N, C-alpha and C positions, 0 to 999 in steps of 0.2 A: 259692379264697380262700387256701389254703395259709398258714396262720398257723404260725409257729414261735416258741418262746420259750425262751431259754437259762435261765430261772429255774425251769422246771418239769421234772419227770422225763420220761424217754424215752417212757413209756407214754402220758402225756397229749399229748406232742408228736406222736406217731404219730396219735392221734385228731384233733388239730387239723389236721394236714396233709391229712386226707381230707375236710375240710369244704368246702362249696361256696357257702354263703350263710346266710341267716337265715329262720326260719319265725316269722311274727308272728301270735300269737293276739290277736284284737281285745280280748278281755276283759282279758288281762294288760297289753296296751299302754295301755289306758285307765286301768287300776288304777295303773300306774306313774306316769302323768302326773298323775292326780287326787290320789293319796296323797303322791307324792314330787317331782313336778315334773320327772320325767326323761322325755326324748323318745326316740323310737325311734332317731333319728340319734345321740344321745349314747351309747346302748347299743352301737350298732355301732362307733362311734369307739373305744371302750375296747379292742376286740379288735385294733385296728390300731396302737395307740400303745404305747410302751415307757416304763417296764417294765410288763409285764402279768403279774400273779401269779395262778396258777390252782391249784385244789386240788379234791380229792374232797369232796363234801358228804354224808358218810355218814349224818349225823343225819337228813337229809331224803330219803334214797334208799330209801324203802320200796317204792313201786310202780314206780319207774324210777330209773336211775342219774342222780344230779345232781352238779353241779359249782358252784364259785363262782369269781368273778373279782374281783380288785382292780385297778383301772386308772384311766386318766385320759382325759378327753375332749380334743378339740382346743383347747378354751378352759380347760383345766387344772382341770376339775371332777373331783374324785376320787369314783369310784363303786364300790359293791359290787353285783355282779350274780350272781344265782342263775340257773342255766340247765341245760338238758338237751340231748341230741343226739337228733334224730329224722331218719332218712333223710338223713344227711350235712348236716343243717341245724342251726344253733344256735337253740334255742327259749328265749328269755328268759322266765323265770318271774317274777322280781322284780328291781327295780333301785331303788337309793336311794343317798344320800350315805353315804360311809364313816363308821363310828363313830370315836371318838377312838382306840380300841385298834387298829382296822383301819388307820387313818391312820398310826399309829406304825410298824406292820409295813411298810406300803407305803413310807414315807419312808426306812426303812433300805435298801430295795432301790433307791430312787430315787437316793440318794447313791452307791451302788455302781455303778449304771448310768452315772453321769456320769464315773466314773474311767476 
C-alpha cells in the first residue's frame, strides 16, 4: 500500500509505509454505515487522497495504539476516521463526517496543498 504523507511526522510516515491493506471488522463496518452512512470504500479512499492529516489518538489509546485521520473521499466527502494498526493492516474503528472544528483544520491544509 505504501502511503506517505508530507503533512505528518516521520514516525507516522514510517508506520504508513509498512502497511499492506485493510482489516475489516464486520461489527465496526456495520456500525459506521448505520450510524454515520460511511461505507468501507469511502474509508479506504481517505487514505489515498490528499491532503491526508494523521495524528496520534492518545485519549483512546488505552488497550492499543490508536490514530485518527482527516481526509477526503473521491466524491469530496470529508471524513474523520479513528483507526489502529494490526499486523500491517489498517483497522478502522470509527468513521464519520468531520465536525466543524475538524473541517476548519482540514481546510487550512487543503489550501496549502493546492499551492
